[in-house]
C-alpha positions as MATLAB code, in Angstrom:
seq = 'CASPRSSAKMAAPLAPLVLLLALGRPAFSGAQATEGAAAAPHRRFEYKYSFKGPHLVQADGTVPFWVHTGNAIPSADQIRITTSLKSQKGSVWTKNKSIFEYWEVEVTFRVTGRGRIGADGLAIWFTEEQGLDGPVFGAADKWNGVGIFFDSFDNDGKKNNPGVIVVGNNGKLLYDHQNDGSTQALASCQRDFRNKPYPVRVKITYYQKTLTVLINNGFTPDKEDYEFCAKVEDMVLPSQGYFGISAATGGLADDHDVLSFLTFQLTEPGKEAPTSDAEIPQKDKEKYQEEFEHFQQELDKKKEEFQREHPDVQGQPGKAPCAFFLAADDVFETVSDRELRQIFEGQNRIHLEIKQLNRQLDMILDEQRKYVSAVTEEIAKRGAGVPAQQGQVSQQEIDTVVKTQEEVIRQVKEIRSSVTDALRSISGAQHPGSAGVYETTQHFNDIKEHLHVVKRDIEHLVQRNTPSSEKQKCPELPPFPSCLSTMHFLIFVAVQTVLFIGYVMYR';
ca = [
     -26.928   -9.582  -30.518;
     -25.936   -8.236  -27.309;
     -25.593   -7.674  -23.969;
     -24.165   -4.402  -23.017;
     -21.507   -5.560  -20.919;
     -20.205   -8.107  -23.005;
     -20.455   -5.738  -25.750;
     -18.059   -3.353  -24.020;
     -16.079   -6.219  -22.857;
     -15.287   -7.102  -27.113;
     -14.865   -3.378  -27.896;
     -11.618   -2.388  -25.649;
      -9.340   -2.424  -28.625;
     -11.750    0.583  -30.218;
     -12.408    2.394  -26.891;
     -11.919    5.817  -28.389;
     -13.718    5.198  -31.344;
     -16.707    3.760  -29.064;
     -16.531    6.924  -26.948;
     -16.500    9.236  -30.123;
     -19.635    7.237  -31.533;
     -21.512    7.697  -28.207;
     -20.738   11.099  -27.429;
     -20.147   12.468  -30.595;
     -23.714   13.702  -31.226;
     -25.053   17.052  -31.249;
     -27.021   18.217  -28.162;
     -29.233   21.290  -27.460;
     -29.753   22.587  -24.035;
     -31.650   25.542  -23.074;
     -30.166   25.412  -19.348;
     -27.070   26.811  -20.343;
     -28.186   30.181  -22.078;
     -26.815   33.228  -19.950;
     -28.689   36.281  -18.932;
     -29.508   38.793  -21.913;
     -29.402   36.008  -24.120;
     -32.490   35.816  -26.639;
     -32.078   32.113  -27.291;
     -29.917   29.028  -26.214;
     -26.447   28.493  -27.967;
     -26.182   25.490  -30.224;
     -23.858   22.845  -27.975;
     -21.976   20.195  -29.564;
     -19.568   17.611  -28.253;
     -15.800   17.858  -28.813;
     -14.221   14.458  -28.645;
     -10.550   15.726  -29.122;
     -10.964   17.684  -25.929;
     -12.804   15.282  -23.640;
     -12.174   11.955  -21.945;
     -14.254    9.480  -19.920;
     -14.159    5.957  -19.104;
     -14.520    3.106  -19.147;
     -11.317    2.006  -21.305;
     -10.057    5.113  -21.018;
      -6.242    4.060  -21.492;
      -4.695    2.695  -24.705;
      -2.549   -0.211  -24.778;
       0.626    2.111  -24.597;
      -0.530    3.978  -21.394;
      -1.466    7.152  -22.781;
      -4.920    8.680  -23.037;
      -6.396    9.776  -26.593;
      -5.750   13.415  -27.512;
      -4.278   14.433  -24.010;
      -1.139   14.432  -22.176;
      -0.088   13.679  -18.877;
       2.772   14.879  -16.733;
       3.918   14.713  -13.371;
       2.739   12.129  -10.871;
      -0.716   11.791  -12.736;
      -1.486    7.932  -13.218;
      -4.125    7.102  -15.983;
      -6.289    4.116  -15.521;
      -9.083    2.728  -17.248;
     -12.003    4.359  -15.544;
     -10.455    7.743  -14.185;
      -7.263    9.749  -13.924;
      -5.521   10.317  -10.280;
      -3.734   13.469  -10.578;
      -1.832   13.087   -7.623;
      -1.788   10.328   -4.808;
      -2.281   11.070   -1.297;
       1.433   11.321   -0.869;
       3.280   14.785    0.352;
       4.951   16.815   -2.338;
       3.225   15.328   -5.250;
       2.324   17.005   -8.573;
       0.479   15.983  -11.608;
      -1.810   17.508  -14.444;
      -3.333   16.704  -17.791;
      -3.459   18.619  -20.941;
      -5.285   18.750  -24.317;
      -2.422   17.740  -27.110;
      -4.455   20.507  -29.265;
      -5.517   23.836  -29.296;
      -9.204   24.523  -29.345;
     -10.568   26.170  -32.240;
     -13.722   27.169  -31.157;
     -14.485   30.766  -29.312;
     -16.751   29.669  -26.483;
     -17.143   26.578  -24.921;
     -18.537   24.302  -21.691;
     -16.720   21.819  -19.901;
     -18.204   19.464  -17.381;
     -15.800   17.783  -14.802;
     -16.142   15.211  -12.485;
     -13.697   14.647   -9.942;
     -13.355   13.358   -6.391;
     -10.831   14.524   -3.857;
     -10.535   12.298   -0.750;
      -8.264   11.990    2.352;
      -8.208   10.404    5.649;
      -7.603   13.915    7.483;
      -9.931   16.557    8.588;
      -8.395   18.886    6.254;
      -6.871   18.564    3.065;
      -3.992   20.049    0.952;
      -3.464   21.464   -1.699;
      -6.251   21.438   -4.289;
      -6.827   20.824   -7.691;
      -7.395   23.019  -10.685;
      -9.135   23.316  -14.018;
      -7.282   25.350  -16.769;
      -7.754   27.151  -20.229;
      -4.824   28.949  -21.281;
      -2.919   29.761  -24.301;
      -0.250   27.543  -23.534;
       0.261   24.505  -21.818;
       1.488   24.915  -18.087;
       2.699   20.995  -17.659;
       4.555   21.875  -14.439;
       4.670   24.401  -11.911;
       3.862   25.679   -8.336;
      -0.040   26.675   -8.995;
      -1.863   23.628   -7.728;
       0.643   21.615  -10.165;
       0.598   23.657  -13.254;
       2.825   26.658  -14.224;
       2.457   30.188  -13.330;
       1.922   33.375  -14.896;
      -0.605   31.562  -17.392;
      -2.674   33.662  -20.043;
      -5.988   32.373  -19.624;
      -8.516   31.542  -16.705;
      -7.861   29.057  -13.759;
     -10.678   27.565  -11.844;
      -9.362   26.541   -8.185;
     -10.564   24.347   -5.857;
      -8.417   25.060   -3.115;
      -8.157   23.066   -0.222;
      -5.778   24.178    2.091;
      -6.437   27.330    4.601;
      -3.083   29.113    3.713;
      -4.252   32.973    4.998;
      -6.231   31.642    8.054;
      -9.411   33.032    7.596;
     -11.500   29.891    7.708;
     -12.498   30.305    4.258;
     -11.404   27.136    2.716;
     -12.024   24.496    1.114;
     -13.099   27.035   -1.427;
     -13.632   27.552   -5.232;
     -11.638   30.854   -6.772;
     -11.794   32.110  -10.320;
      -8.379   33.799  -11.208;
      -7.375   35.227  -14.594;
      -4.003   36.143  -15.748;
      -2.745   37.845  -18.820;
       0.956   35.995  -18.583;
       2.442   38.392  -16.321;
       1.249   37.986  -12.849;
       2.387   35.579   -9.836;
      -0.324   33.965   -8.198;
      -0.754   34.756   -4.288;
      -0.250   31.489   -2.404;
      -0.439   33.249    0.939;
      -3.573   34.737    0.618;
      -5.027   32.058   -1.476;
      -5.456   34.161   -4.221;
      -7.929   36.327   -2.489;
      -6.519   39.656   -3.957;
      -6.141   38.329   -7.240;
      -9.511   36.440   -7.641;
     -12.202   37.906  -10.124;
     -15.518   35.550   -8.347;
     -15.188   32.951   -5.563;
     -17.390   30.801   -3.315;
     -16.923   28.447   -0.480;
     -17.845   24.809   -1.158;
     -16.730   21.859    0.661;
     -15.717   19.201   -2.127;
     -13.740   16.709   -0.274;
     -14.935   13.282    1.006;
     -18.482   13.416   -0.358;
     -20.236   10.213   -1.401;
     -20.886   10.822   -4.819;
     -18.598   12.529   -7.305;
     -18.741   16.547   -7.239;
     -19.224   17.863  -10.563;
     -18.656   20.959  -11.884;
     -19.829   22.713  -15.264;
     -17.771   26.008  -16.333;
     -19.250   28.070  -19.336;
     -17.455   30.770  -21.593;
     -20.145   32.248  -23.633;
     -20.336   35.949  -25.160;
     -17.442   36.911  -23.017;
     -19.264   36.069  -19.370;
     -17.542   32.863  -17.368;
     -20.062   31.132  -15.417;
     -19.209   28.344  -12.735;
     -21.785   25.680  -11.380;
     -21.349   23.319   -8.977;
     -23.086   19.877   -7.936;
     -21.507   19.269   -4.302;
     -21.486   15.473   -4.255;
     -24.399   15.005   -2.146;
     -27.035   13.268   -4.756;
     -26.836   11.204   -7.578;
     -28.309   13.721   -9.827;
     -26.234   14.791  -12.432;
     -28.232   17.719  -13.169;
     -28.281   19.208   -9.445;
     -26.219   22.093   -9.851;
     -26.032   24.895   -7.828;
     -24.823   28.511   -8.689;
     -21.228   29.278   -7.341;
     -19.350   32.057   -9.215;
     -19.773   34.500  -12.199;
     -17.369   36.720  -14.082;
     -18.746   39.089  -16.920;
     -16.628   41.104  -19.375;
     -14.247   38.591  -19.384;
     -11.801   38.288  -22.410;
      -9.747   34.982  -22.904;
      -7.581   33.851  -25.790;
      -9.886   32.704  -28.859;
      -7.544   29.680  -28.965;
      -6.133   27.456  -26.064;
      -5.553   24.202  -24.157;
      -7.585   23.068  -21.729;
      -5.884   21.079  -18.664;
      -6.800   20.080  -15.105;
      -3.669   19.612  -12.534;
      -3.540   18.900   -8.601;
      -1.050   19.399   -6.145;
      -0.429   18.222   -2.387;
       1.997   19.280    0.280;
       2.599   18.654    4.018;
      -1.127   17.139    3.892;
      -2.120   15.338    1.263;
      -5.472   13.752   -0.517;
      -5.873   11.822   -3.229;
      -7.456   13.869   -6.669;
      -8.847   11.641   -8.710;
     -10.731   13.030  -12.149;
     -13.342   10.733  -13.893;
     -14.320   12.579  -16.709;
     -13.652   16.080  -18.641;
     -16.133   16.762  -21.169;
     -16.025   19.694  -23.638;
     -18.668   21.395  -25.622;
     -18.415   24.184  -28.413;
     -20.951   26.491  -28.169;
     -22.112   28.632  -31.042;
     -24.427   31.682  -31.031;
     -27.607   31.483  -32.554;
     -27.931   32.335  -36.409;
     -24.277   30.988  -37.034;
     -24.298   27.599  -38.515;
     -22.007   25.450  -36.691;
     -19.590   23.554  -38.612;
     -20.475   19.622  -39.586;
     -18.501   17.237  -37.526;
     -17.104   15.030  -40.884;
     -15.612   18.746  -42.097;
     -13.449   18.711  -38.335;
     -12.344   14.876  -38.628;
      -9.233   14.548  -40.703;
      -9.382   11.759  -43.480;
      -6.151   10.077  -41.683;
      -7.986    9.762  -38.799;
     -11.337    8.135  -40.507;
      -9.198    5.570  -42.656;
      -7.467    4.750  -39.288;
     -10.605    4.324  -37.431;
     -12.613    2.384  -40.355;
      -9.340   -0.146  -40.540;
      -9.859   -0.358  -36.651;
     -13.460   -1.224  -36.905;
     -12.806   -3.937  -39.907;
      -9.798   -5.580  -37.701;
     -12.192   -5.704  -34.613;
     -14.953   -7.102  -37.000;
     -12.873   -9.711  -38.200;
     -11.467  -10.774  -34.611;
     -15.303  -11.223  -33.851;
     -16.107  -13.314  -36.361;
     -12.614  -15.496  -35.769;
     -14.163  -15.755  -31.784;
     -17.674  -16.446  -33.036;
     -16.289  -19.493  -34.957;
     -13.925  -20.668  -32.467;
     -16.886  -20.904  -30.265;
     -19.192  -22.813  -32.428;
     -16.168  -25.072  -32.849;
     -15.708  -25.512  -28.930;
     -19.714  -26.064  -28.298;
     -21.563  -27.731  -31.173;
     -24.165  -28.638  -28.824;
     -25.614  -24.884  -28.596;
     -25.797  -24.718  -32.135;
     -28.965  -24.009  -34.012;
     -28.986  -20.507  -34.467;
     -26.080  -19.008  -35.738;
     -26.214  -15.342  -34.337;
     -27.390  -16.641  -30.624;
     -24.885  -19.094  -29.786;
     -22.187  -16.616  -28.461;
     -25.059  -14.125  -27.064;
     -26.495  -17.205  -25.031;
     -22.514  -17.755  -23.783;
     -22.117  -13.850  -22.731;
     -25.879  -13.767  -21.253;
     -24.846  -17.140  -18.903;
     -21.684  -15.049  -17.885;
     -23.951  -11.813  -17.030;
     -25.739  -13.629  -14.773;
     -22.695  -14.045  -12.508;
     -22.410  -10.648  -11.799;
     -24.508   -8.400   -9.679;
     -26.002   -5.086  -10.907;
     -25.964   -1.954   -9.126;
     -30.216   -1.970   -8.696;
     -30.008   -5.540   -7.919;
     -27.537   -5.066   -4.971;
     -29.663   -1.957   -3.685;
     -32.677   -4.052   -3.610;
     -31.440   -6.996   -2.028;
     -29.697   -4.598    1.003;
     -33.572   -3.011    1.344;
     -34.757   -6.355    1.589;
     -32.102   -7.533    4.300;
     -31.985   -4.797    6.130;
     -36.584   -4.808    6.604;
     -35.983   -8.327    7.239;
     -33.833   -7.403   10.306;
     -36.394   -4.822   11.528;
     -39.094   -7.304   11.222;
     -37.096  -10.094   13.458;
     -36.152   -7.394   15.893;
     -39.696   -6.196   16.391;
     -41.047   -9.913   16.516;
     -38.413  -10.344   19.729;
     -39.153   -7.075   21.302;
     -43.294   -8.656   20.771;
     -42.026  -11.896   22.590;
     -40.200   -9.529   25.411;
     -43.299   -7.379   26.217;
     -45.445  -10.771   26.731;
     -43.171  -11.907   29.107;
     -43.039   -8.426   30.824;
     -47.020   -8.694   31.089;
     -47.130  -11.804   32.649;
     -44.898  -10.731   35.191;
     -46.721   -7.718   35.759;
     -49.848   -9.727   36.216;
     -48.229  -11.824   38.650;
     -47.233   -8.946   40.727;
     -50.419   -7.564   40.801;
     -51.935  -10.954   42.114;
     -49.947  -11.301   44.917;
     -50.448   -7.521   45.780;
     -54.080   -7.970   45.400;
     -54.083  -10.832   47.516;
     -51.982   -9.196   50.370;
     -54.731   -6.375   50.461;
     -57.508   -8.832   50.768;
     -55.833  -10.412   54.005;
     -54.921   -6.689   55.295;
     -59.000   -5.724   54.839;
     -60.035   -9.271   56.320;
     -58.470   -7.747   59.874;
     -54.778   -8.952   60.113;
     -53.354   -5.978   62.068;
     -50.413   -4.304   60.728;
     -47.422   -5.563   62.075;
     -43.912   -3.413   62.941;
     -41.705   -2.753   59.661;
     -44.621   -3.757   56.930;
     -46.017   -1.238   54.641;
     -49.215    0.796   55.397;
     -52.857    0.403   53.577;
     -52.138    3.417   51.412;
     -48.890    2.620   49.720;
     -49.831   -0.661   48.671;
     -52.953    1.137   47.012;
     -50.321    3.281   45.740;
     -48.281    0.271   44.754;
     -51.270   -1.439   42.892;
     -52.082    1.480   41.132;
     -48.945    2.236   39.572;
     -48.494   -1.396   38.890;
     -52.013   -0.910   36.669;
     -50.781    2.332   34.973;
     -47.609    0.215   34.198;
     -49.540   -2.853   32.599;
     -51.692   -0.108   30.354;
     -48.502    1.565   29.162;
     -47.253   -1.775   28.264;
     -50.263   -2.769   26.662;
     -50.520    0.507   24.493;
     -46.626   -0.258   23.337;
     -47.255   -3.945   22.419;
     -50.206   -2.416   20.380;
     -47.918    0.116   18.866;
     -45.562   -2.574   18.169;
     -47.622   -4.757   16.643;
     -48.956   -1.908   14.157;
     -45.102   -1.340   13.221;
     -44.632   -4.875   12.422;
     -47.782   -5.091   10.379;
     -46.474   -1.816    8.261;
     -43.116   -3.304    7.851;
     -44.496   -6.801    6.691;
     -46.535   -4.758    4.000;
     -43.662   -2.657    2.981;
     -41.334   -5.223    1.493;
     -40.617   -3.451   -1.757;
     -37.516   -1.126   -2.783;
     -39.632    2.314   -3.090;
     -40.933    1.980    0.376;
     -40.194    5.111    2.020;
     -41.075    3.973    5.750;
     -38.027    2.441    6.621;
     -36.520    5.129    8.522;
     -39.502    6.254   10.366;
     -40.246    2.274   11.435;
     -36.539    2.407   13.196;
     -36.922    5.778   14.535;
     -39.953    4.032   16.001;
     -38.248    0.886   17.109;
     -35.700    2.895   18.840;
     -38.564    5.001   21.065;
     -40.181    1.614   21.866;
     -36.642    0.208   23.143;
     -36.015    3.443   25.063;
     -39.723    3.121   26.439;
     -38.826   -0.275   27.598;
     -35.954    0.951   29.461;
     -37.812    3.358   31.250;
     -40.202    0.772   32.532;
     -37.970   -1.943   33.449;
     -36.404    0.929   35.827;
     -39.521    1.740   37.445;
     -40.660   -1.595   38.241;
     -37.088   -2.267   39.666;
     -37.888    0.820   41.761;
     -41.264   -0.508   43.056;
     -39.914   -3.739   44.050;
     -37.206   -2.107   46.075;
     -39.763    0.191   47.617;
     -42.374   -2.143   48.403;
     -39.933   -5.125   49.808;
     -40.843   -5.478   53.729;
     -37.912   -4.432   55.706;
     -38.323   -8.048   57.605;
     -37.786   -9.565   54.293;
     -34.689   -7.512   53.671;
     -31.462   -9.668   53.457;
     -29.327   -8.856   56.141;
     -25.436   -9.279   56.018;
     -23.853  -11.786   57.499;
     -22.172  -11.291   60.827;
     -18.126  -11.776   60.941;
     -16.818  -14.736   63.006;
     -15.050  -13.514   66.578;
     -11.388  -12.583   65.531;
      -8.894  -14.884   67.754;
      -7.124  -13.171   70.812;
      -3.651  -11.745   70.116;
      -0.505  -13.136   71.743;
       0.680  -11.062   75.071;
       3.814   -9.361   75.280;
       5.109  -11.250   77.948;
       4.377  -14.740   76.550;
       6.305  -13.079   73.346;
       9.223  -12.392   75.362;
       9.321  -15.880   76.809;
       9.310  -17.618   73.579;
      12.046  -15.720   72.360;
      14.488  -16.224   75.299;
      13.951  -20.128   75.181;
      14.632  -19.920   71.446;
      17.570  -17.867   72.125;
      19.105  -20.164   74.835;
      18.476  -23.197   72.759;
      20.265  -21.685   69.427;
      23.335  -20.788   72.156;
      23.141  -24.197   73.226;
      23.136  -25.992   69.771;
      26.047  -23.816   68.445;
      28.159  -24.429   71.773;
      27.415  -28.365   71.502;
      28.462  -28.087   67.740;
];
């Protein structure tokens, strides 16, 4: 029975077990072989040193086999190591030490912020002891192992950040913050990992004393599109250690989100890797079996309740709940359906815009024909012997105007034909794999620019060829009234003064 989405909803109580079954299968890959290796190492997923959503967090708020400290906030699909607030620190570490010599980790994360630059950065660790808290990107200093630092802030002012730095330590060195670790870096590369459209992926491989760092820059959804970043040879790390990831903010702040941390054990060719059953304790097996049986009982109860509440959909006992879940799935839109809908909506908008442009071109052609017809009639009158009057354009200028207008009409016809071709191509490209949407949009923008040029040329020609006798003149201003003379003003003031004094004396 089963819709994948409905199964995921009902399997929430057994999220750790589902994750182990999904990811715990052995896998072989020749792409991870280092230089000089005769064959690729055997690669096996280690669930106790990994986490991945969905259903990442248990009911008590913890992540299975991991411990989080500081400002780290686990959620269903990711762990936010630090929020975009000032002076935040957080980290996530494995609870148990690794029991294998060579390993490979694949980390998927996002670093996002509103500012042009961010701080401080994120670090991936393999150390002999857990660095739960400290000044080095939220983890402890003087570590014994290696740290791969994704440094966002340029402390030394050399404009080489954001960057990736590999720093090893034997437990005695203090990290050089002022120089961004450049004096202690074993290898580095300059990569911008902030505010990318897709999550950034990093693959770190330690095999035969060689540490290799590969990065997917977050510009493509292709999960295997890695590029080389750094490599350190003859590197000796502790045979057992803790994996961790930490982050910190300072005066500037970013959100540091880790979507997954997958760990794989690497075994040299010819050496037999231990079976997965040998590493799972009997207590864990019994615990998972008990949880599975509990889940199966709850599922049976849900089926019985559904059949009692919906007797009309019974008939085939195993299919009624599935029909319910599939009906519920129809309410939601998948990612592929949403992308397909957006493509169709965009192409429909382009289709309507080109139709509107075609109508406007028809109107322009009609106006041009009328204008050319009027000019042709004027030429015919001039040719019949009508003498040219003062202020009118000459015969040569009128001929020039006619030729110009004919050229304009020809260009407009060419534009119209190109628009028709573009409209036809858009009508035939209504499918999600169409690769001509961008070219059609660019062609549409070019047509708009040509129309603006044509409109400007037409207005210029109209203004140029309008007879001077027909040009409108500004209306003349009315005559201003005559001003009051000085003598009349003085007499008026004197009379007013005498009247005022007489009235005061009378009172």
